[in-house]
N, C-alpha and C positions, 0 to 999 in steps of 0.2 A: 429554637434556631431556627433560622426563615432559610431551605435549601435554593428557594425559586429569589433570584433577582427582585431588586426592589423596586426596577421600571427593566421592560425587553423593550431593546434598543433597534429590534426590528420594525417596533410599529412607532411612526409618528417620532422616532426619534429617542423614545420614552418618554415622553411629554402624554400630558391630556389622560382620560382616560383609556385611550388606546395606549398607552404603555403600560398600562396592566392588567390588556387582555391579549391571549393566544390567538394565533392563526384557525385555529377549529371551528369545522362550521356547527351550525347549535345543533347540539343534539349528539355529538360523537363522541365516540368511546376513548378516545384516545386523552380528553383533558382530563375524564376520570383516573385512568390513570397513572398519568402524571400527576394529579394529585394524590394520590394512595403511594407513589413511587415515592416522591417526595417530603411524604409525611413519614412511612418507612427509613428513609436515609437518614432524616433527623433523630427520630425517635431510636434508632439504634446506635447514635453520635457517631459516623462511618462519613459525613461529608466530605470531611479533607481527605478520605482513601481511598472515594470511591472516582471510578472513571465510566462513563456514559456512551457508548457507541452508537452514533446515530446513520444510517445510510440511506441511500436515495428514500424518499418516500414521503407518507405522512409526517411524519417521524423527523424530519430531516433537520426538522430549525428548531429542535431542543437543545442547543447550546446556547439560547436565547433566552431559556428559561430555568437551566441547571444550573445553578451557582456551582459546578462542581469540575473534575476531571472531563474536558470533553472530546473525543474523537470524532472526526464526519469519517464516512466509509462512501469507496464504492459503492457500487449497486449491488446485493449481495453479500457484499465479501468482510462485513459487520462481524462473525465469527472467529476470522482472520485475523484481524484488526484485534477483537477482542483478547485472543489467543496472545497477540504479539504485547501486548499491554502486560497481563497477567505474569508470564515469563519475563519478562525484563525489570518489572515490580510485585513479586510474590505478593506483599503485603495489599496490595490495591484490591477494592473488590468492582468487580468491573463487570458492567452490564451491556449487553450487547441487546437494543431495542430493536427491532423489525417487526415490519407489516407482511402481509399473508406473499404479497407479489415478489417480497425482495426476500424474504427469508425459501418459500416453497418451492419457487423459481429460477430464478438468476443464481439465487444462491444457497441452491439444494444440494449441491457438490459438499460446501463447506460448513453446513447445516451440519451434516452428517457425518463428516471424517473426524469434527472438532468434538463434537458430541461423544463419538466413539474414544474419544479420547480421555475423558472424566475429568479434565481438568476443572477445577471450581472454579467454575466460569456460570454467573446467571442470565438466558436467555429469556428476556419479555417478548411473547409472540401474537399479536396483535391481528387475529381474524378478522374481518369484515366481509370477507366473501367477495371479494371485487379491488381490484386494480384503483386505488381511491384520487393520488393524486396526479395521474396520469390521465384520466379523464373517464374513469368508469369501465375501462377492459375486464375482459373474461380472464380469472386469478384461476391457479392452480383449485381453489378453496370454492369456487363459485359453484351454487348447486345446481343437478338437473334443472333443465328448465327454466331457470333464472335470466332474464334477459339483461344482455347488458352491449357496453357501444361493438365491441366483439361477437357478441351472442344476441342479436337481433333476435331472434327467432327464442332464443330460449338456449342453454345447454344441453344438446343433447350426445347420447352416450356414444356417439362417435368421435366426439371431442376429448372423451375421459372423463371418469368421473372422482368426484372431489377428493384432496387428498388429503388424508386424517392424519396430520400433522404430530399430534399426540403420542397417538398410537402407535405411528412408525418409529417415533426417538425412545419409545417407551421398551421398544423390543432388543434396542441395542445396549452393549454390555456394560458402556460409558458411565448413562448416567445413575444419578441416586434417586433423583425426585422429577416425576412428571405429573402436571396437573392439569386438567383444563377447567377455567371456570368462566363467568359471563357477569353481566353489567345489568340485564333489564331490570331490574329490581331491586330493590333494598337489600334482598337474600341472600341474595347473590353476589352483589358489590362488597359486601363484608368475608365473604368464601373470599370472594377475590384479592383483598389486602392482605387476608393471613395468609393464600397462598405468597404474595410476593412476599410478604416477612420472611415466610421459613425456607424461599431459595435464596433469599439475602443472608441469612443466619447461617444454611448449609453453605454457602461461599466461604462467610467470616470464621465458621469454624474448621474450612480446610478439608471437607467430607467429600467436598465432589459436583459435578458437573447435575444443576437444576434449571429445568425446563418450563413453562407458565406458559401456558394457551390461554387469549383471552378472548371470548368471540364479543365483538366491538358493533357497534352501530353507526349507520352509512346512510344516513339518512338524505343526504345529497345524489347519492350515486341512486337508490332505492325511489327515488324520489317522492316520498313520505315524510310524516311529520314525524319529528324525536317520539313522541308517543307510537306511532304508526310501528316505527320502525325498532323498536322495542320488545313488542308483540308479535316480529316479525321474527326476529333473533327468537325468540321463545320457540312457537311455534313450526317456526321452518327449518332453522340451523339447527337449534340443540335436537331434533330426532336425527340429524346426519353426523353433528358434532358432539357426544353426549360428555354431558359435565363429568369432573370427578378424578379422582386419584389415578393415575395409569398406571404408576411404581413410587413405591417408597421404601428404598432400602436404608436401615438400621447399619451404617458401618461405622467406623472409627473414623477418627479426623488422621488423614495420610499423609495432605500436600503441607510438606516441611520444606520450602527451597529456597536456601542461597538465594540471595538477590543476583544479579552477576554484575562483572567488572565491567569498566565500559573503558578503561584508561585504554592508550596507546601498546600501553607493552604487554597486557594482559590478550587483546586484539592480536597480537601480531603474536603472543605465542601457542592460540591457539595454531594458526597454521603452519607451525616450525620455527619462528623466528626466534633468535633469543630476545630477551627485554635488553640488552647491549645496543642492539642496531638502533636505538628510536635515537634521534638525534635533536635534540628538543633545544638546545644552547643555542647563543645568536645564533637565532636559525632565519634562513634564506627569506630575501623578498621576493615573494611569489610573484615570477612575471613582468619584470619592470618593466620591459620594453611594452608589453600590452598593457597596463596600465587597470588592474582588475585585481580585485582579492577575494574574488570569485570564479575561478577559470573553468569552461567548458571544453570538452576536447570532443569528438568521433574522430574512431581511429575506422577504417572502411575498406575491404575488399572482397575476394571472393578466399572460400577455404584452402587453408594452408599458406595462404600470404602471413599469416602472422601477428593479425590485426588485434584479435584477443589475449597475445600471450603481451605487446607491447602494451595494450592498453594495462593489464595485470601489474608489469613491471614497473610501470609513471604511477598507478595509484601506491602501488606496496613502496615505492620511493617518496613519491609526497607523502604518506603515513610514519613513513621513517627521520622524513623530518620535520615532523611535529605539526605538518598540516593533517586538516580533516580531509577524507578525498573516498570520492566513492566511483564505481564501476556495476557499469551496468552492461551485461552481454547480448545480445540478439544474435539467436543461429536463425537456420530456417531452411525447408529447401533450399530460396533462393542462393545460398552460401558455394551451391554447385555449380558458379560457371558467372550467377551475379553480385550481389554483395551481402554480407554479413557483416554487424559493424559492432562498437561496444562504444557506450559515452560513458567518458571520466569528468568528473568535478573536483577539484582540490581548490578549496576555499581557507584565507589563514583563519579564520572562526571557525566557522561550520557548515556544511553543503545545507541549504536547504530544500533544493531540489535535485536530485542525481540523474532526471533528463539531460540530456543536450540536443533539441530541437532547433535550437541556432547556435553553432557554436561559437566560440572565437574563435579554433582553430582545428583545420580539417587536416587529418594525410587518410590519401584514399592511394591502394593500391592498384585497383585497376579500373578500365574505363565508366563501367557504367556507377561505381559508389561515387566518381569524380563527377559523374553526370547526374546524380541523384544528389546529393549533400553539398556540392559547393553552393549555387542561388542559396543556402541557407546560411550561409558564414553570415555573422555578424559585419556591417560595416567595420572597417579597419582591423578585422580580423587575418588571420594567416590561412592561407592553402599553402600544404605542400604534397605534391603527386610525383608518384615514381615515373620519369619521364621516358625509362626504360619500356615501360608495359604499353604506357600512353602515346603512341607518338600524335595523336591527332587531338588534342585539348579541346573541349567546349570553351567558346568563348565567355568570361568570369564577371561577375560582376562588376560594377565599381567601385575602388578606395578596398579593395582588396588586396594584400600582397599576397604573390603568389609565387613556389618556387619548386622549380624542375628539377627533382634531385635524379641522376641515375640509381634507385635502388638498388634495383636486380642486378645493373651493371657491374657494382661496387663489390657485390657480393659475392659475383661468378669470381671475379677478379682473386677474391678472397681463398674460394676455392668450395662456398658456402652457400649456393643460391636461397635458401632459407634465412640466412639472415641482413634477409634484407627489412625487415621490420627493423631491426636493431641500427641498420644503417641510418632509419628514418628516424629515431628517438635521436640521434647525434645528432642529425640534420636542425633537427627541431630544437635540441638543447641549444644548437649556436645560433641561430633565428632566432630564441626568444629568451634564454638565459631561465628559463621554466625552473629547472630546479637546478642544483651546481651540478656540476659534471662529474665530481669527485662524488657524489653520492648519491648519485642514478647507477653510477658503476659498483660502487659498494654495493648497491642492493641489488644489483647481475647478480654478481658473485658470490652472493649469499646464498639468490633462488638457484642457481647453476652451481651449488656445491657439490654435489652429487655427480654432476656429469664435465667435471674439472677438465676435460679436454676441449670444451667449452667455450671456456673462462675465456682463455686467451682470442681465439678466433672473433667473439664475440666484442672484445676491446677494442681489437682492432676493426671491425666494423663498425663500433661509434664513432671512434675515429676517423674512419673515412667518412660517415656523415657529416662529423663538425667539422673538416677539410676543406666540401665543396661549399660548403654554403657560405658567402657573404652577410655577416651580421647587418650589414648596412646597403647588402644590394635590396631592389625590389622588383 
């Protein structure tokens, strides 16, 4: 079974000799570890179950080489992504493959917290004592006296001492197996492969978290030949990073988790909704007046304006209608008088990117929010703003529909100023037919079922927002 692709499309489109070679420098340890990892996956018969997480660093292009499930993670976030994969698919064999700058620096918090959780995940940690991909800067594992781009006179004690990750991880309660191995001679390479095999078997058996640190060569940034680099790892790195098993617990298999359900009914049930609220039959066409199958919205205002609640109502109503929908809130100190916002996506099939940097629709409740986000609204999009609070709007980009709705005044007239967010939802529905009005109202009634006194008021606020908008107005 060939765990590597037959051709590596990253190089020469997979043609010729380059289509069979990796991007690693001559003498780099990554290539050896890739080979041993691929052999182990094949020998254990887990190719179809394996998910390899590769973050930023020299390992980032592993998905061009390994014919397994692959996810690329942001710098340092591979353990968090690995955790998500393991919990979403407990039968998967999840491997977080990371370098020292990634795992021991920007990703240190994720590394420690997820190791302490102890779930069966395998971490392969490549320690070459330098930031290899980004130009040879000093890493947390750089040796004292070692010269790098950012320590041209050599690492000094004031810069901190090298971080021994294997020893650090072994002190935690979560991991069951921690070992440091090396690649500088054949005997050590045999041990390295055995450590990889053991780490994967422990995961397959549901016994727990395993961490394998591998001392690796980086001839490019050490400015040495491959042979000299191997000697450097043996004589300089090994005394600082002693090889061997740091932790090896004999534990019984314990991880036996059922795969979660991703059905709308189950997801809504987690938040207290009855399965009956999901309306999948004769689904409404998504925002016919905006002509998109994946609609992005940004709702923004000051703290207390209700942008976040309005976003949650929209997201919940969309899911109730059988659409895929996501909501990302953004809070911060700026919410006090500035702008806090929520990004919402509603898709007929699947939301591929939950962020909304260039939304189809903007709802702005205060002037800073309108000034900040209106320029980003897509051409042909819609801008709704509260003209009660924004009396001097900025110049708007051309070819955008703009609706000035007195959200706050209409809510005040109803006796509840905070209902302005529901007024805005009514205006949005009238202007776009985004979701059926009956569906939005049904979801709102369900969400406020424990606050029955608010239901009739919010229904009136929604109707007020609808009535003030002419769907054909510009």
